[in-house]
N, C-alpha and C positions, 0 to 999 in steps of 0.2 A: 504495499500499500506505499509505503515512504517514496518507493520509486515512482509509482503511478502520479503521486500527489508532487513531485518534485516540482517548483516554479509554478504551482497553481495556487490559487487562493478559492479557499472552502468560504461557502456563503451558504448559512442556513435558510431553509424555506422560509421560516418565519421572519428572515431578515432581507428577503428578496425585495418585497415591495418598497422597503425604504432605501435599498441599495440602488435599485432602479431608479428612483427619484434624486438620489444625490451622487450618484457615480457613473462615469460611462462605461458600462460593463463589455460593451463592445471592444475596447481595447484593453481587456483584462483576460488571461487565461483563467477562467474559475470553473469550479462544480460546484455541485451541490448533491444531495442525498434526499430521498425520501421514501416513505412508506404508504402504500398503498390503503388508503383509510376507507375510500368508499369506491365501489364502480357501478355505473350505470348501465344497464342493459344494452348491448349494441343497437344503434338506431341507425335509420337511413336517412341520408342526405335528399335535399330536392333533386338531385341529379341521378337518385339512386345506390349511389355507394355507400356502403356501409362504414359505420366510425363508433367509435368508443369514446367514453368522457372517465377519466380517473381523478379522484381527489386525493391529494398527496398532501403529506403532513412529515414534519421532524419530529414530533412528538415532544416538542419543547412547548408549544404553545396549541393546543387541540383547536382554538378558535381561529386560526390561520391556515387557510389551506389554498393550494395552488390546483386549479383545475386543467389536467393533460389531454388534449383531444388527439387521438389517432387515428390516422388516415392511412388508406391506401397499404402498402406493403407492412408498414409497422403495425397497423391492426389487424393484418392477418396472420402476422406472426408472434403478436403478442395479447390478442383479445382473451384469451383463456389465463391469462397470469391470474394467480389467485389475490384476492384483498389480504392485505398483512405481508406482503412481499416487500421487498427493500428494492 
């Protein structure tokens, strides 16, 4: 993990909203970790393609979640990932 994190900044999901407002994250090599705390049943978009929505949390502040929308190949590969997965 130390090798993978070298020269990268860890930003907790609960800090993400504040960091987006105060820092230019496009200029920083950053990573985050989250736990899937809720999954919405896959849905169909207006164009007929299926997508998933996951609610992610870092388990520090359960009131702060990030919604992640999965489309295309990412949805097809990961839609069966179980709630509780990191």
